[in-house]
C-alpha positions in Angstrom: -27.8 -12.0 3.1 -31.1 -13.4 2.1 -30.7 -16.2 5.0 -31.0 -13.2 7.4 -28.4 -14.7 9.7 -24.3 -14.6 10.0 -22.4 -18.0 10.1 -19.3 -18.8 12.0 -16.8 -20.7 9.7 -14.1 -22.7 12.1 -10.4 -23.5 10.7 -10.4 -27.0 9.7 -13.8 -28.2 11.5 -17.1 -28.9 9.2 -19.5 -27.5 11.4 -20.6 -23.9 11.0 -22.5 -22.2 13.6 -25.2 -19.0 13.2 -24.0 -16.2 15.7 -26.4 -13.9 14.5 -30.0 -13.4 13.5 -32.1 -16.3 12.5 -32.2 -18.7 9.5 -35.0 -17.5 7.0 -36.6 -14.9 9.4 -36.5 -11.3 8.6 -35.9 -8.9 10.9 -37.2 -6.0 11.8 -36.9 -2.8 14.5 -38.5 -4.1 16.9 -36.1 -6.0 18.5 -31.7 -7.2 17.2 -33.0 -11.0 18.0 -33.2 -11.0 14.1 -31.5 -8.7 11.3 -32.9 -7.9 7.9 -30.1 -7.6 4.6 -26.9 -6.9 6.0 -23.8 -5.8 3.8 -21.3 -5.3 6.7 -19.7 -7.3 9.3 -16.6 -6.8 11.8 -15.0 -8.6 14.1 -12.9 -6.5 16.8 -9.7 -7.7 18.7 -12.4 -9.3 21.8 -14.4 -11.0 18.9 -17.5 -9.2 19.5 -19.6 -9.1 16.1 -20.6 -5.6 14.6 -23.0 -6.1 11.9 -24.5 -3.5 9.8 -28.3 -4.1 9.6 -29.2 -2.3 5.9 -32.7 -3.0 5.9 -33.5 -1.6 9.7 -30.4 1.2 9.5 -28.4 0.6 12.5 -25.4 -1.3 13.6 -25.7 -4.1 16.2 -23.3 -5.6 18.3 -23.6 -9.0 18.8 -21.3 -10.7 22.0 -18.6 -13.2 21.3 -20.6 -16.3 22.4 -23.9 -15.0 20.4 -25.8 -17.7 19.0 -28.9 -18.3 16.9 -32.0 -16.1 17.7 -30.0 -14.1 20.6 -30.3 -10.5 21.2 -28.0 -7.8 20.2 -26.9 -4.2 21.3 -28.1 -1.6 18.6 -24.5 0.7 18.7 -25.6 2.9 15.8 -28.4 4.4 14.4 -32.1 5.0 16.0 -33.8 1.9 14.0 -35.1 5.0 11.8 -34.0 5.8 8.1 -33.1 9.3 8.5 -30.2 11.8 7.7 -29.8 13.2 11.1 -26.5 12.7 12.8 -28.2 9.8 15.4 -30.1 8.0 11.9 -28.8 5.9 9.3 -29.8 5.2 6.0 -28.6 1.7 4.4 -25.6 1.4 6.4 -23.0 -0.8 4.7 -19.6 -1.2 5.9 -18.3 -1.1 8.8 -14.7 -0.6 10.7 -14.1 -0.4 14.4 -10.8 0.9 15.8 -9.0 -0.7 19.3 -10.4 2.5 21.1 -13.7 1.0 20.2 -14.6 4.1 17.9 -17.4 2.9 15.2 -17.1 4.1 11.4 -20.4 3.1 9.1 -20.3 3.6 5.5 -23.7 5.2 5.8 -24.2 4.4 2.1 -27.2 6.2 0.9 -26.9 9.2 3.1 -23.4 9.8 1.0 -21.5 9.9 4.0 -19.0 8.3 6.7 -20.1 8.4 10.1 -18.4 8.2 13.5 -19.6 6.5 16.0 -17.5 6.9 19.6 -18.5 4.5 21.9 -21.3 4.5 24.0 -22.7 7.5 21.7 -26.1 7.9 21.0 -25.5 10.3 17.9 -23.1 9.9 15.2 -19.9 12.5 13.4 -19.5 13.1 9.7 -16.3 12.5 9.1 -16.0 12.3 5.3 -18.4 13.5 2.5 -20.9 16.3 2.5 -24.4 14.2 2.7 -25.1 15.6 -1.0 -24.1 13.1 -3.9 -21.7 14.1 -6.2 -17.7 13.2 -7.5 -15.3 15.8 -6.3 -12.6 14.9 -3.7 -14.8 15.8 -1.4 -18.3 14.8 -1.5 -18.9 10.4 -2.0 -21.5 8.6 -4.1 -23.1 5.8 -2.5 -19.7 4.4 -0.3 -20.0 0.8 0.6 -17.0 0.2 2.1 -14.5 1.9 4.6 -11.0 0.9 6.5 -9.1 3.1 9.1 -5.2 2.5 9.4 -3.3 3.5 12.5 -3.0 6.9 12.0 -7.1 7.3 11.3 -6.6 7.9 7.7 -9.9 6.4 5.8 -10.0 4.2 2.6 -13.3 4.9 1.7 -14.8 2.2 -1.4 -16.8 5.2 -2.9 -18.7 3.1 -5.2 -20.7 5.2 -7.1 -18.1 7.1 -8.4 -16.1 3.9 -9.3 -12.9 4.6 -7.0 -10.9 4.3 -3.9 -10.5 7.2 -1.8 -7.9 8.0 1.0 -9.0 10.6 3.4 -7.2 12.0 6.4 -8.4 12.8 9.6 -10.0 16.1 10.4 -10.3 17.0 6.8 -12.9 18.1 4.4 -11.6 16.6 1.1 -10.0 12.8 0.5 -7.4 11.9 -2.3 -8.1 9.4 -4.7 -5.6 6.5 -4.9 -6.7 3.9 -7.0 -9.2 4.1 -10.4 -9.5 8.3 -10.2 -11.0 8.4 -13.8 -14.0 7.8 -11.9 -15.3 5.6 -15.0 -16.5 2.3 -14.8 -14.4 -0.4 -17.1 -12.8 -4.0 -16.8 -9.0 -2.7 -17.2 -6.6 -3.2 -14.0 -7.0 0.8 -13.3 -10.4 0.9 -13.3 -13.3 -0.2 -11.2 -17.0 -0.8 -11.2 -18.5 -0.5 -8.2 -16.0 -1.5 -5.7 -17.7 -3.0 -2.1 -15.3 -3.6 0.3 -11.6 -2.9 1.4 -8.9 -4.8 3.1 -5.3 -4.5 3.7 -2.5 -7.1 4.6 0.1 -7.3 6.8 2.2 -5.8 4.0 0.2 -2.7 3.0 -1.3 -4.3 0.5 -4.8 -3.1 -1.0 -7.6 -5.8 -1.5 -10.9 -4.5 -3.2 -13.9 -6.5 -4.3 -14.9 -5.2 -7.8 -18.1 -6.2 -7.7 -19.6 -6.1 -11.1 -16.6 -7.4 -12.6 -16.9 -10.2 -10.6 -13.3 -10.5 -9.6 -10.5 -9.0 -6.4 -8.1 -6.0 -7.1 -5.1 -5.9 -5.3 -2.9 -2.5 -5.1 0.3 -1.4 -3.7 -0.1 1.9 -1.8 2.9 3.7 -2.6 2.5 7.5 -2.4 2.0 9.2 1.1 -0.8 11.6 1.7 1.5 14.4 3.3 4.6 14.9 4.5 3.4 13.9 8.2 1.5 10.8 7.1 2.9 7.7 7.7 2.3 5.3 4.3 3.6 2.0 3.8 6.1 2.5 0.8 8.4 -0.3 -1.3 11.8 0.2 -1.8 15.3 -1.2 -3.1 18.8 -0.3 -1.5 21.1 0.0 -4.3 24.9 -0.8 -2.8 28.1 0.5 -4.7 31.7 -0.5 -4.2 34.5 0.7 -5.6 38.1 -0.5 -6.0 41.1 1.1 -7.7 44.6 -0.1 -7.6 47.4 1.3 -9.5 50.8 -0.4 -9.1 53.9 1.0 -11.5 57.5 -1.1 -11.1 60.5 0.6 -12.7 63.6 -2.2 -12.8 67.2 -1.7 -13.1 69.8 -4.5 -13.2 73.4 -3.7 -14.3 76.9 -6.2 -15.3 80.1 -5.9 -16.0 79.1 -7.1 -19.7 75.8 -5.0 -20.2 72.7 -2.8 -19.1 70.0 -3.7 -18.7 66.2 -1.8 -17.9 63.2 -2.8 -17.4 60.8 0.0 -17.3 57.5 -1.8 -17.7 54.7 -3.3 -15.4 52.0 -0.2 -15.5 49.1 -1.9 -14.1 45.6 -0.4 -13.1 42.9 -1.9 -12.0 39.5 -0.7 -12.1 36.8 -3.0 -10.4 33.2 -1.8 -9.2 30.6 -4.0 -8.3 26.9 -2.6 -8.0 24.7 -5.0 -5.5 21.2 -4.5 -4.8 20.3 -5.5 -2.1 16.6 -7.8 -1.1 13.6 -5.3 -1.8 12.1 -4.2 1.6 9.1 -2.5 2.9 9.9 0.7 4.6 7.5 2.3 6.9 8.6 5.5 6.5 6.9 9.3 6.0 7.1 11.1 2.9 9.4 13.8 3.9 12.0 11.0 5.1 11.5 9.1 2.0 12.6 12.5 -0.4 15.5 12.7 2.1 16.9 9.2 1.7 16.3 10.0 -2.2 18.4 12.8 -2.2 21.3 11.4 0.0 21.1 8.3 -2.5 21.7 10.4 -4.9 24.2 12.9 -3.9 26.6 9.5 -2.7 26.2 8.3 -6.6 27.4 11.3 -8.0 30.2 11.7 -5.6 31.6 8.4 -6.4 31.1 8.3 -9.9 33.0 11.8 -10.0 35.8 9.9 -8.2 36.2 7.1 -10.5 36.5 9.4 -13.7 39.1 11.5 -11.3 41.4 8.3 -10.8 41.0 6.6 -13.9 42.4 10.3 -15.6 45.3 10.1 -12.9 46.5 6.3 -13.3 46.0 7.2 -17.2 48.2 10.7 -16.7 50.4 8.7 -14.8 51.2 5.9 -17.0 52.0 8.1 -19.9 54.7 10.2 -17.5 56.6 7.0 -16.9 56.6 5.9 -20.3 58.1 8.7 -21.8 60.4 8.8 -18.6 61.6 5.1 -19.3 62.3 6.8 -23.0 64.6 9.4 -22.0 66.8 7.3 -19.4 66.7 4.6 -22.2 68.5 7.8 -24.8 70.2 8.6 -22.3 72.3 5.2 -21.5 72.6 4.9 -25.5 
């Protein structure tokens, strides 16, 4: 930040290089070969670098082969601070999707701006531009991540919370630290700064003032049509019941013998818990799956009870039959 440059570090190599800005030279709006204090970076699939040049109220894009002192291209903001559609005020976090659409956490304007590729102005897609703590307002947002369904995940820094904001909506949903109060407990944040997802859907939050990184699982969908990551455990129930009854009679010239035993009831229930898997599903599908699982479990338990009752009844009847048979012989 205070070296006014972006440094690229290579995996397993020891020679980092400066790819944007000039070390020790604070930039201004006159050119893009230097930058001021920058608080957000993003590298797209073509290795283009996007830098939020916060001091100069702009976002600058540098090509993949950029080096120290090489000029970039301003892709958001017009180098003057303001709140109009073409202006930014203290941009922080930036995110670029596969289509080249740029999202900017316009911090001091309390809003998220979306700039289509090549556009000369942005559109407000989250926040009202007015300070507040309702679900339609933001307070100095500093981090932004967007998923493949265009849901925005926003570090609402001044409100010490993380919001998930659906596309084309006027309000969001709080998903982390929803009291709005700062703190050091695991369910609280103090001025969250940046966000990132891993390939399993876990959300990582830089909890700035608490000097830590928090990891959260996003389990619930925002609506019945939104695709979210949820962790589920599949349970398989296997039940086996066997009933064996044998009545044997044998007759000789001197004695009559009857064997009336061997009533065997075997009930075996095996409950096997399958490997926990990550299922990408909609919330409506998840509800349907839960309903089907519960119905199946209830039916299987009823079947076990009925079969157990029948086995006992059958066993008692056979014992009575054996008693009367012997009585008749004697």
